[in-house]
N, C-alpha and C positions, 0 to 999 in steps of 0.2 A: 687038237687044233680046232675041231668042230665045236668043242665045249667053249673055247675062248671066243670064237666068232659069235656063238649063241649068247654068251654073256655080254659081249659088246653090244649086240643088237638090243638085248633087254635093257641095258644101261641107257642106250640112246632113247629107247621108247619111254623109259622112266623119266629121263631128263625132259623129253618133249612134253610129257604129261604135267611135270612140274611147271614148265614154262607156260603152258596153256592155263594152268590154275592161277599162276601169278598174273598173267595178262588179264584174265577174267576179273580177278580181284582189283587190279588197277583200274580197269574200265568201270567197274561198279563204284569204286571210290570217286572217280572223276564225275560220274553221273550224279552221285549223291552231293558232291561239293557244288557242282553247277546248279543243281536243284535248290540247294540251300542258299546259294548266292543269287538266285534269279530275282529280277526286279519285281517287287510285288505289284499286282495290278491295281490301278486306281479306278474305282467306280466313278464314272463321270457322265455328264450329259452336255452336249454342245448347245450353247445359246447362239454364238456367232463364230464364224471361222472364215478366214481368207488365207491365201498362201503363206502369210508371215505372222498373222495375229490370230488370237482366239479369246473368247470369253466362254467359260463353261461352269457347270455346277458339279462340285466335287463332294462326294460323301465324306462326312467326318465320323469315323467309327467310334470316337470317344463320346458321341452324343447318343445316349441310350433311350430306347422307347419308353422304358419303365420309369424314367426320371424326368418328368416334365419340366422341373426347375432348370434343367440344363439345355432345354430345347432352344433353338434359334427362333426368332420371331418371323419366320417365313412360312408361306409367301406373304409379301407385303408390297405396298405401293409407295415408292419414293419418287417424286418428280425428278426428271432428268436435270431440270434447272437447279434443284437442290444439290444433286450429286455433282454437277459441274462446279457449283460454288465450293463444295467441299474439296473436290479434287484440285481445283485451281489454287486452293489455300494451303496445299501441301508443299513443303519446302524440304530440301536436303542440304546438309552441310558436311563437308569433309571432316571426318573424325580426327581430332588431334589430341594427343595425350599432353599433360601439363608442360613438359619441356618444349614440345613443339609450339604450344600456345605462347610460351614465354618468348620464344625466338621469332615466331612468325605472326603471332596474333591469331584472332579467330578467323576461320575461313568464311567466305561469303555464303549467304543463303541463296539457293538456286531452285526455281520451280521444278517439281518432279516431272510434270508432263508438258509436252508441247501442245500447241493449239490443235493440231490434227488429232493427237491422242486424246485430248479432252472431248472433242466431238464424238469420237468413237466410243470411249469408255462411258461417258455420261449416259448415252442412249442404251448401250448394251448391258451395263451393270444394272440399270433400271429394269430392263427386260429380265435379267437374271434374278433379281430380287422378287419379281412378280411370279416367277416360275419355281423358285427354290422351295424345297420342303424343309421341315424342321431340323433335319440333320445334314443339310447341304450348305457348303460355303460357295460363294461366287468368286472364281479365280480368273485372272487375266494374264495374258502373255503377249507382249509386244516385241517385235524384233525388226532389225534392219540388217539385211545381208551385207557383209563386207567382202567375203570371198565365198567360194563353194563350201569351205570348211569352217568359216568363222563368221560370227554375227554379233551385233550389239543387242542386248536384251534388257528389258524392264518387265518385271513380273511381280505378282502378289495376289492378294485376295481380300475379300470383305465378308462380313456377316453381321447380322443385326440381332441383338438380344435386348428386348425391351426398348428403351429409348437410347441405347448405346450402340453406336456404329463402330465395329472393330475393323481396323484397316491395317494390313500387314504388307510391307514392301520387302519381298524376298531378294530381288535384284534391281539395281538401278544403273542402266547404261553400262552393264558389264560386258566385256568382250569375251564371248564363249567360243572355244574351239572344239569342234566335234572330235572326240578321241579316235585313234586309229582303229580301235576294236568296235567302233560304231555305236556304243551306248549313248543315247541322247537323253540326258537327265533334265536338261533345262525345260523342255516342253512337257515332260512327264510330271515334274514336281514344281509348278510355278511359285509356290509359297516358300520353297527352300532355297537358300543361297547356293550358288554354284561356286563361289569363292569367298574368301574372308571378307566380311563387310568393312568398308572403309568410310561409311557415312552414318550420320544421325538424321532421323526423320522428325520434322517439326510441323506444327499446324498453327495457323493464325485465324482467329484470336486464340491465344494460349489458354485463356480461362475456360475454353470449351473442351479442353483435354482433361480427361480423368487420369490422374497420376497412377502409375503402376509400380509395384515394388520390383527392385532388381538387386542383383548381387554385385560384389566387387569385380568378379570375373567378367560379368556382363558389361560393366562399365569399361573395363580395360580393353575388351575386344569389340566394342561398339555394337553390342547386341541389345542394349537397353532401349533404343529408340527406333527399332525396326517395326514396331507395332504400336499403333495409337488407338486409344479408345475415346471417341468423340461423343459428347453429350449433344444430341440433336436439338434439345430444347433451347440451346444457347446459340443456334445457328440461325442467322437471318439472311434471307435471300433478297437482294436488292431488286426492286421493280425494274423491268426492262425500260430503257430510255424510249420515250415516245418517238415514233418515226416522224420525220418532217412532213408537214402538210404540203401537198402539191399546190403550186400557185393557181389562182383562178384565171381562167381565160375569158376575156370579155370579147 
């Protein structure tokens, strides 16, 4: 009888040891998976920030110190009036595949930014270009809260290489809902879309745009015109209208 009791005790201790080993292995696996899935840290510096918007400098790790040909032309000075002119000339159009265009026609062109957004971005993107280093892009994030968990966002980024201004629109008036697990991707990655893009990006005048190559898949999913390359030598800034003279008082 004592032998059977002793054997039972040893068996329970052995099973307990196995369970502890399995639990440790599961814990280690979870830690490894979570570490592998962790959101990579984005090296950035804030240029401007308020409770709902920001402009920041974001490091581009594809720009190598030993390859000067790939460096951005930063820091540089672009007048905010020039940037305002460029930003106000950006238009978006709902992307429609051929059957939709046959039935509905072409969608109208809509300005990308509101007047308030133009005032903010033209000044702060100019500040960002003046501070950015050869490997930093200037990114922006604009949002309008709808509820505690939902907001409308417009985001993207710019960088200058030589006389070519690259502008990417990651999101345009997208309604973003913060997931229940709390991961906030829209503020972390302003140049990446948070949903499938349903728009094409245009610039007027069109002859200032440097054509980029794209694939059939990009054409199908509206990924061809989310980035524009603009030749700054073809941009003219209109002189500001003269302010009316005050009448003479005699």
